[in-house]
C-alpha positions as CSV (number, residue, x, y, z in Angstrom):
1,X,-5.9,-2.4,17.1
2,X,-7.0,0.8,15.3
3,X,-9.5,0.4,12.4
4,X,-9.8,2.2,9.4
5,X,-12.6,4.0,7.7
6,X,-13.6,1.1,5.7
7,X,-12.8,-1.3,8.5
8,X,-15.1,0.8,10.7
9,X,-18.0,0.8,8.0
10,X,-17.7,-2.8,7.7
11,X,-17.8,-3.4,11.2
12,X,-20.9,-1.4,11.6
13,X,-22.7,-3.2,8.8
14,X,-21.9,-6.5,10.4
15,X,-23.2,-5.3,13.6
16,X,-26.5,-4.2,12.0
17,X,-27.1,-8.0,11.5
18,X,-25.4,-9.4,14.4
19,X,-27.3,-7.3,17.2
20,X,-30.7,-8.7,16.3
21,X,-29.5,-12.1,15.9
22,X,-27.8,-11.7,19.5
23,X,-31.2,-10.2,20.9
24,X,-33.4,-12.9,19.4
25,X,-30.9,-15.5,21.2
26,X,-31.1,-13.6,24.5
27,X,-34.8,-13.8,24.2
28,X,-34.7,-17.4,23.9
29,X,-32.5,-18.1,26.6
30,X,-34.8,-16.3,28.8
31,X,-37.9,-17.9,27.5
32,X,-36.2,-21.2,28.5
33,X,-35.0,-22.5,25.0
34,X,-31.3,-22.6,26.1
35,X,-29.7,-24.7,23.0
36,X,-31.3,-22.4,20.3
37,X,-30.3,-19.4,22.6
38,X,-26.7,-20.2,22.9
39,X,-26.5,-21.1,19.2
40,X,-27.9,-17.8,18.1
41,X,-25.6,-15.9,20.4
42,X,-22.5,-18.2,19.2
43,X,-24.0,-17.2,15.5
44,X,-23.8,-13.6,16.3
45,X,-20.4,-13.5,17.9
46,X,-19.0,-15.7,14.6
47,X,-20.7,-12.8,12.5
48,X,-18.4,-10.3,14.2
49,X,-15.2,-12.3,15.1
50,X,-14.7,-14.4,12.0
51,X,-14.2,-11.7,9.4
52,X,-12.0,-9.8,11.7
53,X,-9.3,-12.7,12.6
54,X,-9.6,-15.2,10.0
55,X,-7.6,-14.4,6.7
56,X,-9.6,-15.1,3.6
57,X,-8.1,-15.8,0.1
58,X,-9.2,-12.0,-0.8
59,X,-7.1,-10.6,2.2
60,X,-3.7,-12.4,1.0
61,X,-2.8,-9.6,-1.8
62,X,-3.5,-6.9,0.5
63,X,-1.4,-8.2,3.5
64,X,1.4,-9.1,1.0
65,X,1.8,-5.6,-0.3
66,X,1.4,-4.1,3.2
67,X,4.1,-6.4,4.2
68,X,6.4,-5.4,1.1
69,X,5.9,-1.9,1.6
70,X,6.7,-2.0,5.3
71,X,10.1,-3.6,4.5
72,X,10.7,-1.3,2.0
73,X,10.0,2.1,3.7
74,X,11.2,2.4,7.0
75,X,9.6,5.2,9.1
76,X,12.1,7.3,11.2
77,X,12.6,6.7,14.8
78,X,11.2,9.0,17.4
79,X,14.5,10.3,18.7
80,X,15.9,10.6,15.0
81,X,15.4,14.1,13.2
82,X,14.6,13.8,9.6
83,X,17.7,14.6,7.1
84,X,17.6,18.0,5.3
85,X,18.6,17.9,1.8
86,X,21.4,20.6,1.0
């Protein structure tokens, strides 16, 4: 699944916060704090995955517009040559 520019920037910003949480979780696992370490790793994973896979109310208008444009404008098939106007 390809990401656009804004999606890539958003993912990078999320990773800036998620990576330190994950590293601290790993440190806690190594030091013997298993429950806390696993919880921190779960939080770090949720920070990255939830915005990517969960639809929020802010996403609904964009998805509706994308679906409407996709159904109104059909892209030509690969084997089909574009028609020239005469």
